[in-house]
C-alpha positions, 0 to 999 in steps of 0.5 A: 500500500502506498502512502500519498504525500504532498501534491506536486505543483502539476497536480495542485494546478490541475484544472487551471489554465495551462502555464509555462512548465518552468513556473510549475517547476518553480512552485514544486518546493512549496507544494512539497512543503504542504505540512507548512502551509497551515503555519501561514494561517495565523500570519494571514489572519494577523494581516487582516487585523493589521489592515483594520488598524492601519486604515485612515478612517473607521470602516462602515460597521457592515464592511467586516462581515461583508468582506468575510462573507465574500471571502467564504463564498469565493472559497466555496465557488472555487471548489474545483480549482485547487490553486485558486481555492488555496489563494482564496482560503488565504484571503478568507483568513485575512478577511476573518482577521479584519472582521474580528478586529472590527467587531472587537473594537465596537464590542468594547465601546464605552463613553470617553470624556470630551474635555478636562473635568474637575476637581470633581467628586468621583466614585466607583469600585476599585478593580486594580491598583499599582504601587508607583516608585515615588510612594504613590498608588494608582487605581482603576475604578469601574461603576464610575460616577462623576459629579456633573457628568451624565450617566450616558457620558460617564466612562466605564472605567477611569484611572486615577493617581492617588496622593502620597501615602494614600491607598485603596483596597481592591474591591472597595467602593471609594469616593474622592475628589480628582481632576480627570481628562480624556486619555492623552493623544500621542506626543508626536505623530507616530508615537505610542498611542495611549488612546488606542490602548485605553479604548480597548481597556475601556478607560474613558478618563485618566487623572489625579486625586486632589483629596484622599480616598474615602468610603462610598456606597456600593453600586451594583451587584458585587458578584459582577466581575467578582472573579477578576477583582478577587484575582487582582486583590490576590495579586496585590496581596502576594506583591505586598508579602513579597515586599514585606519579606524583601524590602527595597529594590530586591523586593520590587524585582522579586515581584516583577519576576514572580507576578509581573508587577513592575510598577514600583521598580525605580526608574534607574533600575529599569533603565539599567536593565533595558540598556544591558539587554535584560529588560525581558527578565522583568516581564512575565514571559515564556522563560518564566512560565517554562521554568516554573512548569518545568520545575514543577514537572520534574519536582513532582516526577522525582518525588513520586518516583521516590515513593515505591508504591506510587512509582509502580502503580501510577502514571508518574509522568502524566501526573507530573504533567497535570500538576505542572499544567495546574501550576502554569495556569495558576501562574497565568492567573496571578501574573495578570495574563499579559500577552507574553504570558498567554502565549507561553501558557498556551504553548506550555499547556499544549506540550503538557497535554501532549505528554498526558495524551502520549503524543508528540508536540510539534513546536511550530504548530504550537506557536501557530496555535498560540498566536491564533488563540491570543489574537482571537482573545484580543486582536488589538494585541497584534499592534503592541510591542509585547505581542510582536517581540514575544512571538518574534523571539520564540519563532526565531528560537524554534526555527533555530532548534529545528535547524540545529536539532540533529547536529546537536544530537550528534555532537552530544552523543558519546560526549562527556560532561565537558562537552555537554557544558560546552554545548549548553553555553554555545546553545545559550549564546546562539539562542540569545543572539537569535531571540535578541536579534528577532525581538531587537528588530521590533524594538527598533520600530517601537523604541528606536533603541539598540543594545550592544552587550546584551549577549554578555549580560544574558550569558550571566543573567539567564542561567542565574534566573533558570537555576537560582531565582525561579526555583526559589520563586516556585518554592516561595509560592508553595510556602506562601500559604503557610506564611513561610515564603521568606525562607525562599525569598531570602536566598532568591535575593542573592540571585537578584542582586547578581542580576542587578550588578550585571545590569548596572555594570554592563549598562555603564559600558560606553555605547551600551545602548544606542538611540536611533530614529525608529524603524519605519512601519513599512520597514518593520513589515518587510522585516516581518515578512522576511523573517517569517519566510526564513523561519517557516519554509524549509530548504533553499527557498527559505533564504529568500527571506534574508532579502526581506530582512535586509530591505527592511533594515535598509529603511533605517537610512531613509528616516529623516528627523523633522525640522520642527516639532510642536506638542498638542497644547502649543506649550512646547516647540522644538526646532532642529539646529545645525548640529542635530540637537533640538532647541526647545521653547521651554525645558521646565514644562512638558518634560514627557513630550520632550522625552518622547521627542528625543526617542523619536529623533534618535536620541537628539539632545533637547536644550532650551533655545537662546533668548536672542540669536543661536550660535549657528544663526538659525534661530533669532528670538525676542520676547514675543517670538522667534524666526527659524531659518532652515530649508525653504524660507523663514519660519515664524514661531509666534508665542504672543499675539503681539507678533502676529501683525509683524510676522504674518507676511505674505507666503510666510510659514507661521507656527503660532502657540496662540490663535491666529484667526484672521490675522494671517490671511496672506501667510503661506502655511499656518499652524496655530492653536486651533490646529493643535486643538483639532489635530494634536501635535505636529511635525514639519519637514522643510524641503526645497519644494515645499513644507511637509506637515504631519499631525497626530490626527493624520497618523492616527486617522479618524478611528473609534479611539481618536477623540476630536474637539468637543464640538466634533464629538457632539456632532458625531453623537448627534449624527449617530455616526463614526467621526468624519475624516479630518482635514489633512494638516498639510498646510492651509492658506490663512488662519482658521475660522474661530 
């Protein structure tokens, strides 16, 4: 009896229009890898999600279901044409991702504040709390009531930073006076979009308390969301007990290692871990859950093996796998279930289920299943750095393992202890390079940062984490119900101190971290396609993916920092000087925006601009404004309305922190306080052939999570429609109508 294998290209294209035999032969390697086709399903599904999030305007609510229905109908109609049907299946997968992302965005819809409010009385139930480094706490409220805001316009959730030494118990109903505002727009075009994150978290307002918390009447049924509140309270209790056993930075690091609570780690420690390439250890990730599950699996298995009746009568291996699965599930719940943890739990859980079912797990298929499940649970995670870095690193590791598995097995066979240690160290180095390189490309896009000595730091920190910190961490969890967790946390602290010393030492080396302009989005797409092609396919065809990686990385050379940056409220203006640094209108206010600008411009220095004339002659200032000379003509930087009459000359480029109204009818390109109010922060490139202007609203598009001016929001509410497409901030004639 013969066994049928993958179809040839000729059979695959049977029934299609006859084509050149050379093209059919070119497709033979793909037809021979039919077992890899399914691995592209989450890629295509994710591509549909990505299309939804990159649209410049919110699509009609019927478009997602219509596209999905059309895709499925096309697949059914092409039943007798295998090649066409294969292509249409891919299209249908992308359509399913698009439809799911759109449904998810609409399903979480909740009111968002249209303007700043307060101080006003705010009450609600505490559903989450974080400790902050400066001794403060930040709480999340649901069942919110805000003084002076109608119930149908009150956010579902608000996040409030409390006063120093104030706290609130998770699950309690509290009342306090606070100032609230809508979730902040990005500080620059293309910067981190907190509005989108807040939309999917149903956070409609953020702010800070001006008075201490007090009790409030309970609203609604306490059983509603009780499970999530209980888990959040348990997580906070565990964190507090860890900090009580290990005061100081060691306790904060232990809380990060064990439950993913990084909120109170000092900023300088976070910076050192990031610059040394060890920031991944602060996130609950595959390393943590894999180590925890492995420790439980081997620990239970060894324990049962030592008990002779159990070893003879019970399926020890399966029992150990079941215990490890329950331990990993518990770890998932108490850690906050972040995206890396979801991926790691799904993969670890499937491996353990395979052990219990006496089946062999296929690693890349596990990763594909994990990706699909994470995207089904939260399609918005696709556009986040956490999802991208986690899956990129694991994909690179699995592809590397598949390639080196047989050679390493041959090298290990017949070797002694020394060879095994050498192979372990070599494997650690190669895997660190592969995972660090894959996740580093994603980090280049989101953070524009490269670490130079991450391999050295990880060669020290990863073994310490695997063989010292996590075993003691698992022991601390097991001892916690008996109040004896300090017996495990104290020795765990020695490993944490070693990692902190490694991070501080490596991050202090010259050039440890380099800030560069972020990788463009289309560069990241090219790198992603190249990396997926390289890792998913086998044989010679996979190496075509290297071209995509190189092309994506080459786009770094095409990034040009803007000449002028203006933040959304007009209080901060930055201009690029001859030596590459940015002169700022102020260094006392808007420090967060200035830090984001520094990251987006490749680490350019941010300094206060001169009160008179700059050394390079590009900037001349007086008390009411400045003239910036670069590229095409002069740019008038107006900070006082008294400068309007003099500076609004014919054809001038005007950037005004005050409203212009009708004063600049003859000017060329005008950006004033009204434009900033409507469109958010702006970036300008002064070119010989004109001025390129990009606003935050241009970069975001008109989406469900973007919040326009109150008048626009009112019009949207009255019309019962999605926001209209904004006027592109590409420069306009004259000032805005008031």
